[in-house]
C-alpha positions as CSV (number, residue, x, y, z in Angstrom):
1,M,-1.2,13.3,-35.8
2,G,0.7,11.5,-33.1
3,T,3.2,10.1,-35.6
4,A,3.9,13.5,-37.1
5,L,4.6,15.0,-33.7
6,Q,6.9,12.1,-32.9
7,L,8.8,12.6,-36.1
8,L,9.1,16.4,-35.5
9,S,10.2,15.7,-31.9
10,W,12.9,13.4,-32.9
11,A,14.0,15.6,-35.8
12,L,14.5,18.5,-33.3
13,I,16.3,16.3,-30.8
14,L,18.7,14.9,-33.4
15,A,19.3,18.4,-34.8
16,G,20.1,19.6,-31.3
17,A,22.4,16.7,-30.8
18,F,24.2,17.5,-34.0
19,F,24.7,21.2,-33.0
20,T,25.9,20.1,-29.6
21,L,28.4,17.7,-31.1
22,V,29.7,20.3,-33.6
23,G,30.0,22.8,-30.8
24,A,32.0,20.4,-28.7
25,L,34.3,19.8,-31.6
26,G,34.6,23.5,-32.1
27,I,35.6,24.0,-28.5
28,L,38.4,21.4,-29.0
29,R,39.6,22.5,-32.4
30,L,39.3,26.3,-32.7
31,P,42.5,28.3,-32.2
32,D,41.7,31.0,-29.6
33,V,39.5,31.7,-26.6
34,F,37.1,33.9,-28.5
35,T,36.3,31.5,-31.3
36,R,35.9,28.8,-28.6
37,M,33.4,31.0,-26.8
38,H,31.5,31.3,-30.0
39,A,31.3,27.6,-30.3
40,A,30.2,27.2,-26.7
41,G,27.6,29.9,-27.2
42,M,26.1,28.2,-30.2
43,T,26.1,24.9,-28.3
44,D,24.2,26.4,-25.4
45,T,21.7,28.3,-27.5
46,M,21.1,26.2,-30.6
47,G,21.9,22.7,-29.3
48,A,20.1,22.9,-26.0
49,G,17.3,24.9,-27.6
50,L,16.5,22.3,-30.2
51,I,16.8,19.5,-27.7
52,L,14.4,21.2,-25.3
53,G,12.1,22.0,-28.2
54,G,12.0,18.4,-29.2
55,L,11.4,17.3,-25.7
56,C,8.4,19.6,-25.4
57,F,6.6,17.4,-27.9
58,Q,7.4,14.2,-25.9
59,G,5.8,15.2,-22.6
60,D,2.4,16.3,-21.4
61,G,1.3,20.0,-21.0
62,I,2.9,20.9,-17.7
63,T,6.2,19.3,-18.7
64,A,6.2,21.3,-22.0
65,V,5.6,24.5,-20.1
66,R,8.5,23.8,-17.7
67,L,10.8,23.0,-20.6
68,L,9.7,26.2,-22.4
69,L,10.6,28.2,-19.3
70,I,14.0,26.5,-19.2
71,L,14.4,27.4,-22.9
72,V,13.5,31.0,-22.3
73,F,16.0,31.2,-19.4
74,L,18.7,29.7,-21.6
75,W,18.0,32.1,-24.4
76,F,18.5,35.1,-22.1
77,T,21.4,33.9,-19.9
78,C,23.7,32.1,-22.4
79,P,24.4,35.0,-24.7
80,V,24.9,37.3,-21.7
81,S,27.3,35.0,-20.0
82,T,29.3,34.5,-23.2
83,H,29.5,38.3,-23.7
84,A,30.6,38.7,-20.1
85,L,33.4,36.1,-20.6
86,A,34.6,37.8,-23.8
87,R,34.7,41.2,-22.0
88,A,36.7,39.7,-19.1
89,A,39.1,38.1,-21.6
90,L,39.6,41.4,-23.4
91,Q,40.1,43.3,-20.1
92,G,42.5,40.5,-19.0
93,G,44.8,41.3,-22.0
94,L,43.8,38.5,-24.4
95,R,43.4,39.6,-28.0
96,P,41.6,37.8,-30.8
97,L,43.7,36.2,-33.6
98,T,43.7,38.3,-36.7
99,G,44.5,37.3,-40.3
100,T,43.9,34.0,-41.9
101,A,45.3,30.6,-40.7
102,A,47.8,30.6,-43.6
103,Q,49.1,34.0,-42.6
104,R,49.6,32.9,-39.0
105,D,51.4,29.7,-40.2
106,V,53.8,31.8,-42.4
107,A,54.4,34.2,-39.5
108,A,55.1,31.3,-37.1
109,Q,57.6,29.7,-39.5
110,T,59.7,32.8,-40.2
111,P,62.7,33.3,-37.9
112,A,62.3,36.0,-35.3
113,S,65.8,37.3,-35.9
114,R,65.0,38.3,-39.5
115,Q,63.7,41.8,-39.7
116,D,62.0,42.9,-43.0
117,P,62.2,46.7,-43.7
């Protein structure tokens, strides 16, 4: 039984580390603030959630309860803060990118002086 819990714990911790790493790469590589916020939100919720879930199996009972309380707090606050940041960005005048990356590349390469009817 102990070995199975250890394996489950490490599987959750490694999955959380994977989501955190992918979220960090998303924050660096994604093109606009809204997609970056999505990557940060996924990192907060999934990455930290899986890591805390894995750590619950590592400690004793009171430690697991404390970690679960932290997890519940994160599940409620992270999506709300991401939503508040997105609303503030929209009200500040930022607009999400539209179209595909190929369409944006073509639009960036066309000269601004050329007007198509």
